[in-house]
N, C-alpha and C positions, 0 to 999 in steps of 0.2 A: 610423150616423155614428161617427167614432172621435174620442176625446179626444186633443186635441193635447198635446204634450209641454211641460214647463216651459222653452220658449226660443221667441223670436220668430225665426222663419226669416228673413223679409224684413229685420228690422232688423240680424240677424247677418251677412246678405249684404252689406248696405249698408256695414256697418262695415269688413268686409273689402276691399270694392270701395274704400273711401276710403283705406285703407292702400296698396293697389295703385296708386291714382291719385298718391299722393305718391311713391312708388317710380318710377313711370312718369315724372313730371314731371322727378325728378332725373336719371334716365337721358336724357330727352328733351334737357335742358339740356346735358349732356355730349356728345350726339351733334351737336347744333348748333355746339359750340365745337370739336368733333373733339379733345377732350383725349386721347382713347385713343391718337391717333396717337403723340404725342411720348412718352407714358408706356410703351406697349407696344414701341415701337421700341428704346427703351432695355433693356426686359426681354428682348426678342428676341435683341439682340446679346449680352447676358450669357448667355442661354440656349443659344445655337447652338454654344458651345464644346464642350458635352458631346454634340452631335448631328451635326456635319459632320465625316465622316471625311477623312482626309488623302487616301485613295485612294477616289475615287468609285465605283469598281466595287464595293466592299464593301457600299454601300448598295443597289445593285441585286441583288447575291447574297443580302442579307438578305431583301429584298421577294420574291424568287423562291421562297425557303425557305418561305413562308407558303402556297405553293400546293401543298406536298407532303403536307399533311394535319395534322389536329390532334396526333397523338401525335408524328410525325416532326419536326414544328416544334418542340415542347417539348423533345425530345432535342436537336434542333440548338442551340436557345438554351443548353441545359445544357453542351454540348460547346464551345460558343463562349464560355462564361463570362458570358452575358448573362441567364440565367435569374433570378438574384436580383433585379437591377434591374429587369427586366420585371415580375416579381411584385410588387415593392415599389411601383412607381407605380401598378400595377393595384389593389392592395388599398388603397393610400392614396386613390385616387379613390373606390373604393366606400364608404370610410369617410366621405369628404366628402359625396358624393351620396346615399348611402342611409341613413347613420347621422348625418348632420349633424354630424360631429365637425370639431374645428379641429386642423389638422396640427401647430401649434406646442405642442401640449399634450404633455409628456413622458410622461404616461399612455397617451395615444393612440399615440404613437410605439412605446412598449413593447408595446402591444397588436398594432399592425400588424407589428411585428417577429415575435411569436409566430406569428401567422396565417401570415406569409410562409414561415417556417420549417416549420410544420406542413405548409402546401400544397406546398412544394418537396420535402419528404420523401415525400409521397404521389405527387406527380407522378413521382418517380424510381423508384417501385417498379414491378415487372412488372404488366402489365395483366392482371387476371384477369377482370374484369366491367367492362362499359360504366356509367360513372357514372350515366347517365341511363336506364339500362335498369331493368326490373323487379327483375332479380337485384341489380343494384347498389345500388337504393334498399333492398331488403330486407337486403342483407348490412349497409348503413349501420344500419338499424333494429336488427338483431341487436347491433351494437356498442353501441348507445345503449339497448338494452333497451326498444324501442318497436315490437317486431315488430307487434303488433296495429295499431297506428296506421299503419304502413306498408301493411298489408293492406287497411285502410280506404281510404287514400289511393290504392292502386292501383285499386280498385274505383270509386272516385269518379272518378278520371281516365278510366277506361273509360267511365263513364256520360256524362261531358262530351263526350268524342270521339263518342258514339254520337248526341248530340242537337245538336252543333253544326250549324246549317242550312247546306244547300248554299248557295253564293253568298258564303260567308265564307271568309277564309283560316284554315283549321282548324290548320295547322303553327304559324302566327304566334299564334293564340289559344292554344294549348296551351302554347307557349314562354313568353308573357307569364304565363299563369297559374302555371307552375312557377316562374317568376322572382319573382313576388309572394310565393308560399309561401317561397321561399328568402329573401327580404327580411325577411319577418317572423320568420323563424327566427333570422336574423342579429341582429335587434333584441332578440328575448328572450334569445339567447346573451349578448349584450353586457350585458344588465341583470342577469344571473345573479350571486349572490355567488360569489366565488372558493371558498368553503368549502362550497358547496353538496353536500349527499349525492346519490349515484347515483340513488335513489329520486325524489328531488324534481326532479332534473334531467330524469329521464325524463317525469315529469309535466308539467314546463314545456315540453318539446319537444313532446310529445302535443298540449298546447293551442295551442302555436304553428303545428303544422302544419295543425291544424283550423281555427284562425282565419285562417291565411294563405289556405288554401283557400276559405274563406267570403268573404274579402274580395276574393281574387283573381277570383272568379266574376263580379264586377261589370265586368270588362274583356271577356270573351267575351260575356256575356249582357246587358250594358247598353250600355257604350260601343260595342264593336264592332258589336253587332246594330243600335243605333240609327243608326250610321254606315253600315251596309250597306244594299244595295237588296233586302232580304229582306222587309220589312213595308212596307205602304203607309203614306202619309202619315197617313191616319186611325188605323191601327194604331199608329204611332209615338207619336202624340199620346196615344191610350189607355194605351199601355204606360208612357210618360213620366209620366201622371198617377199610376199605380199606384206608381211609384218615388217620386214627390214626396209622395204620401200617407203611404208607408210612413215616410220621413225625418222628416215632420212629427208623425206620431202615435205612432211606434214600433211600429206594428202593420201587418202585411202584409195588404192587403186580399184578399178573395176575387177570383178572376179574373173570375167572372161570365160573362155572354154575350160570346162573341168571334165576331161574325158575319162570318167570314172563312175562306178554306181554310186559313189559316195556324194555325187552333186547335189541330190535333195537334201542332204544333211549339211553340207558345207554352205549353201546359199542363205539359209536363215541365220546361221551363226555369222556369216560375213556381214549379213545386213545389220544385224544387232550390234556388232564390233563397230561397224561404221558409224552408227548413230552414236555410240558411246564415245568413240574417238572425237567426233566432232563436238559433242558437248564438252568433253574436257578442254579442246584446243580453244573454243569460244571463251571459255572461263578462265583462260590463263591471262595473267597480267604480263605486260610487256617486260617488266623487270625480272620475271621469273620464267618466262617462256622458254628460254635458251636453256635454263638450268633443267627444266622438266623434260625436255627432249634429250638432252645429253644423258640424264640419268636412266630415262627409260631405255635408251640405246645401249648403255652399258649392262644394265639388267638383262635385257633381251639377249645380248650377244653372249654374255657370260653363261646365260642358260643354255644357248645353243652350242657353246663350246664344250660344255660339261655333258649335254645330252649326246653328243656325238661319239663319246668314249664308248669302247667295247670292252667288256669284260675279259674277252679273249686276248686281247693285246698285253703282253707282260712287260712292255717297256715304257710305261708312263713315268715321268719323273715326279718327285714330291711337288714340284712347282706346277706342274700339269694338273695334278690332282686337287691342289688346294687353291690355287689363285682364283680360278672361277667360283669357288665356293665362298670365298671371301667376298667377291665382287657381288654375286647375285644375292647373298644373304643380307648384305649392308645396303645395297642400292634398292632392294624391294621395300625397305623402310624409309629410305631417303625419299623415295618417290611419293609415299604416302603424305609427306609434309609438302613436297613441291607441287602436287597434284592440286593442293587448295591455294596455291599462289601465296603461301606464307613466305615472309622475308627470310632470307638466309641466316642462319645461326651456327657460329663456328662451333660453339660447344655442343649443340645437337648433332652437327655433321660429324664431328670427331668422334664422340661417344657412339653414335650409331654405327660408323664405320667399323670401329673396333669391336663392337658387341656383337655384330651380326654372325660371325663364325661360332661363338658360343651355341647360339640357338640352333645353327644348322647341324652342328656335331652332335648335340643331344637328340635332335629330331632323327639324324641318320642312325644313331645308335639304337633308338626305339624301333626304327622300321628296317634294321639291317636284314632280317631274315625275309621279309617281304621283297626287299631290293634284290636280295639274292636269287630268289625265285623268279623275278622279272629279269633278271641279268643286267640290273642297273649298276652303274660304276659309281661307288661312294668310297670314302676313305675306309671304311669298314668292310665292305664286300671285297675291296681290292686287297686289302691286309689279309682278310681271311683266306683268299686265294693264293696270294704270292709271298706271304712272309717267310716261308721256308725257303724260297728261291732268292728273295731280294732283301739282304742285309741293310741295304741302304734306305728301305722304306721306313717312314715315320709311323710309329705305333698311334693311331688316332686317339685312343684312350689316353694316352700319356699328353698328347697335344691338347686334348680336352681340358685336363686339369691344369696344363700350363696356361690355356687361356683364361681359365677361372682365376689363376693366382695374378696373371698380368692385369686382368680387369680389376680386381679387387684393390690391387696395391699400387699400379702404375697408371690407369685410366681413372679410377675412382679415389686414389689417394688415401687408402687404407681406411676408408670410412667404415665405421663398425655396422652401420645399418645395411649398407650394401653388402658387406661380408656375410651378415646374417642372412639376408635374403637370398643371395646367390648360392650359399651352401644348403640352405633349405631346398632350394630349387634342384640342385645336383643330387642330394641324397633321395629326394622324392623321386626323381626320374629313375634311379636304379630301383627303388622300391616297385615303383610301377612295372618296371620291365621284369623284375622277379616274380610279382604276382602274375603277370600276363604269360610268361614264359615257363614258369615251374622251376622249383629250386634246382633240379638236376641239370637242365639246360643253361640256367642262369650260372651255375657254377663252372660249368664247361666254357661259357663266355669269358668269365672272369679269369679262369686259369690260363686262356690265351691272351687276352689283351692285359693283363695285369701281372704277367710273369716277370716282368723286369722291375716291378716295384713291390716286392712281397711285403715289407714291413708297413710301407703306406697303405697298401691295398688291404692288410688286415685290419688297419684303423677303418678305413672306408666301410668294409664288411661288418664291422661291429656296429658302426652307425647304421647301416642298412637294416640290421637285425633289431636293434634296440632303440634307435631315435624315434621319437614321436614329434607330432605338430609340425610336419614339414609338408603337409599337403597344401593344394592352392585352389582358390575359387575357379580360376579360369580352366583348369583342369576338370573340375567337377562340372562346370558348365559346359565344357566341351563334350564330356561323355554324355551328359544330360540331352544336349541338343542332337547328338548323334542317335542317341535313343529315341528322342521324339520324332526324328525324321525317318528313321527306320520303321517305327511303329506306324507313323503316318501313312507311309508308303504301303505297309501291310495292310492296315485297315482300309485303305482307300481301295485296295484290290479286293479285298473282301466284301467291301460295300458294293463295288461295281458288280462283283459276281452275284452277290445276293439280289441286287436289282434285276440283273439278266434272268437269273433263275426264276424268280418269282414271277416276273413279268411274263416270261414264256408259260408258267403255269397258268396265270390269269387270262392270257390270251386263249389257252384251251378251255377253260371254265366258263368265259362270258357269253359264247353265243347260246341264243336261246332256241330251243327245239321248235322245229315247225309243227304245226297242227296237220291234220289230214287234208283240209281244204286250203287253197291259196290264201295267204294272209299277207297283205302288203305291209301292215304294222310290224309284223315280226320280221319280214325282210328288210324294212327300213331301220328297225332297231339293230338288226345284226350289221348293217351297212355302216351305221354309226359306231358301233361297238368295235368293228373290225379295222378302224382306222389306226394309223400309227400313234396311238396313245401313249403317255409316259406310265400310266397306271400307278403314279406315285401314291395316291391315297390308299388303295388296297395293300400296296407294298408296305406302307408304313404300318397299317394295322396287322399285317402278317407278322412283320418282325416284332412289333410289341406284344401281340399275342402269343406268338410261339416262343420267341427268345426272352422276352421279358417276363411273361406270366406263364410260360410252360405250358400253353393249350396243344392239343393235339392239332396239327395243321388241318385234318378233315373236318373238324367240328367247326372251323373258322370260315369254311368256304361260302356259307350263305352270307355272312356279314362282308366278306370281300366282295362278292358279287353286288350286294346292295350298294356298297360306296361307289363302284364304278357305274352302276346303272344311274345312281342319284346324279353323279358328276357329268355323265354323258348327257342325261336330260337337261341339266343346266346349259350345257354347250349348245345343245339343239335349240333351245328357247333363246339364248344369247345371240345366235347368228340370224334369227328371223329379220326380215325386212322391217317389221315394226320395232325392232331393238337395235342390234348393232349392224344388221345388214350387211354380214360377211358371206363372200362367195366361195371361200375354201376353209377347209378345217382339216387338221391332221394331214395335210398334203393331199386333199382330195376336195371335190366339191362339197360344199356344205349340204346338208340333207334337204332343204327346201329346194336347192337348185337341181339335186339329184331327182327328187320326186315332185313335190309341190309344198305350198305353205300348210295347207290342211294335214296332209299327212305327217308333216314335221311336228306340228303342234299335237296331234293325236299322239305320236310316237314319243314325244317328251313326257306327256301325262302317262302313257303306258308304261314308261321305264320307272317313273317315279312310284307308281303303284307296284311294280315288280320288285322294287328295291324294299317296300315295306312288307311284302309277301315273303321275301327271302329272310328278313330279320325275323319275322314271326316264325320260321321254321328253324330257329336256334333251340333245338328240343334237348340239347345236352346241358343246358343251363337252367337254373332256377327260373320258374316262370316270372316272379315278381322283378327278378333281375332283367329278364328280357323286356318285360313290359317297360321298365324304368329306361332301357335302352330305345326302345320305339318311341316312347315319349319324348326323350331327348334328340333323337333323330328328326322328329316332327318339328321340334322347335328349331332344329338346323335349317330345315327346308323353308320355314318361315322366315328366319333371319337372311336366308340367301334371297329370297323373294324381295323382301324389304330393301336389301342391298342393291339388286338388280333395279328396282323401281327408283330407288335414290339416284341411280347412275343415268337413267333414262331421263328423269326430270332435270338432272343438271345439264344436259347437253345444251351447248349455247350459252350456259350461264357459268359465271366465275364461281368457284367453290374455295372455302377456306381450307387450310391444312387439316384442321380438325374434323372437318366434314368429310374431306377425302380420306382420312384414316379410318374413319367410322364406316364409310362406304366399303373401303377396301377389305377390311376385316369382315364385314357381313357378306361380301361377294366371295372372297378368296380365303381369308384366314379362318372363317368358321369352318370350311370343308377341311382344312388341315386340323383344326381343332378335333373335328369329329373323327377323323382317322386315329387320333391318338385317345380320345375320351372313350369312344366306344368300346374297345378292348378293356380299357381301364375300368369302366362300369361292369362288365362281365367278369373281371377279376376282383371286384368288390375292394378296389384300394382305398386307402385313407385320402380325406378331403384335401390334406395339404399336397398330396401328390398330384390330385386333380387340378389343384389351383396352380402348381408349377408347370404342369404340362399345358394348361391353358395359357399362361403367360408365354411359354415357348411358342405355342402355335399362333398366338396374336402376332407376335413380332416376326416370326418366320413367314407368316403369311403376308404381312405388309411389305417385308424385304421382297418376297416372291413377287408381288405385284409391281413393286417399284422396278425390279429387274425387267419385268414385262414391258412397263412403260418406256425404260431405257433401250430395249430391243426393238420397239416399235419405232423408235427414233435411228438407232445405230445398227440394228441387227441386219442379218443377211437372209433375204426372202427364201433362199434355196434351203437354208438350214431350218428357218422358222416353219416353213410349210403354210404360210400365210402371207398375205400382202404386208408390207411396212408402211408407216404414215397413216394407218387408219384412224388413230386418235385425233391427229390434227385435221384430217378430212372431215371427221364428225364432229369437230370443234368440241372434243370432250376436255373436261378437266382432268389433268393427269399430275403425277408427281413432278414431271419434267415441265409441264406448262406453267406449274405453281412455283417450283423451286429452281428451274433450270436444269440443265445436265449436270453441272457440278454439284449443285445443291441437292439434286435427287441422289446422285452417288453417295454423297454424305449421309443422307437420311438412310439409305439402305443399309450402310455399313453401321450405322448407330443401332437400328433395329436388329440387325445380325448380332452385334455384341450384347444386346439386352437378351436375346433368345439364347445365346451361348451361356451367358451368367445363369439364366433360368434353369439350365440343364443341370447346374450345381446342386440345385434343390430337389432333384429328382432321385430317390434312393434306388437307382437301378443303373445297368450299364447303359449309356447313352451314347455309346460310340457311333451307333448308326445314325442317330438323329443330328449328331455333330456333322458327319460327312454329308448327310442329307442337306443340311443347311449350307454347307460349302458349295454342294452341287447347285443349289437354288440361286446362288449369288454369283456363280461363276460360269453358269450354263452359257450356251450360245443359241439356244432354242427354247 
């Protein structure tokens, strides 16, 4: 049994529900009297002067511009002189929705102006890295001196992506998680003292990111998981009880027996949630701890009450439909403030409580057909099904406009900026729905939901058709993020498929035919070639040669063989007792252990010569070009030998970071470079492209070596296929020994970013190389 916390959960919920009931009754009265019609009609007539162009085609032209993509649309807004106003309304809305601010405050207006100016300057800069990419996050982390936090977050997001169950929308789950993290960071940033030191700012941002992640996990792993059809009804009940017990007692129960096929799915989720909850709990101040648990319980219980409704039940009252919505929509944002331990703020709490249902009704309207298909009960799906049978049901569309009128005039006291922003948002929501659903379906929806307010609806639909400058940056960003996540997932699948496909082909192409007499050298060479190799170098060359330069795959075969022969030879020499003295390689005994040292040495030399022979057989290319390639290949071998010699000479001796970088590039990076440059030589590309590829290869190769050094300390021998701790045993200088674990991780991600940025200079499709780099720094072997 767990000791309960010092609050009465049921009484807490009842008190919140009573407050929600009072709010609902006020809204209900306004809906019945339709007071919103006259009030908003006046507001819209005033508002429309800034949004109806004299020339209607300009509105069409602007809406079409949104289809050209995130970056181009931002550039067009700037060119058209619309960017400032666009960002101002967008940031103002976020300050209202997420930060609970009142727009009539001079301090708030000053802060909004600062954010708009900073964002505008950022958006006008040349794009070097994608904001939501790993490199974009890390570069921001460097700027804020929180690199270790960003590395932690990247690893956590990778964990979440790996354990999100099939049957859930992984892209949307990740987007919501990132959004929550951003929201918590915004709260912390706005609470910071203006005179805060850089060190204290970094500490607060570190906590904000970790708290945001910890709170954000509740969306994919509680809310979405319980809404999805992944768990059985019995499992959902068991899981909900775990959450409820946690919020009442402040302690996460053990998972215990989970008698179902989903146990392997639930255990890592339970473990991640437990860690997240403990982090939040330990970072709660005593003054706000009770408030956090109370708000969390109300939020969770309201979701549960709402989730248990069935669309087949025709008897829900208006209160049963709307009270849980008021509670869950407002308390979800109240928690975002209490989770950081911010002091109570009556104005924030009040505005957030009244504001929440506005967002929920807008979201439910946008998702009504998806919710209908899922059988989910929302005010819109329930009205769709029962409006003909139930005259007492509130029309949610009318309630939506009632909430808007109430917010503008009763909560925000008729503030003109608030009126502008909220009406912008409302019309934009209808425009987006119209574009997504199509005119015919949109008109059918309006015919049903706006039937009781024909004159007002006519005005609204006129605004939907003609009004411009009502779009928002957060919606553009949302769509952009979803596109990125979906594209990343698709690209990753294509990358993995390409790796496996080309790897299988390479495994068939590599074995060296035996001569008539018994030849131990060929046997030894094939033994080394048949190991469980990644084949990364020939795979890279295949992709660049075939996909980037359009070569026939068959003419590439000799070059592919040569690269793997060169690489395998280097591994054979590497493993010798006179060098690294490794007993295993690619999950099997190293060659000198399987045969003997002499055979290993001869086999390495044999494979080096076979590589040159293969390159010389590239008879489909210009002879001078092939000669240039062979000369380059010879220099690569020379550099690799010098790198290995440098490595051997350094054993037992301290090295500088500069020396280590040079050695690692000579040992590893040069081989990556060769896999890129050799097909580029055959394609006779410009020197500027060669330079960009070399820059990418250099930093990708060093990042690869740093990851190897990290795996030698932290890796799993079973996954690696070789012993761990060999570097320390051999007293070798590594990135870990010089920089420490944390420093090595930072160096790896810095080289990663430089390599990603170098790809921007390559005038080809570099998607494969981007995912290759992601693989190199995220691999476990």
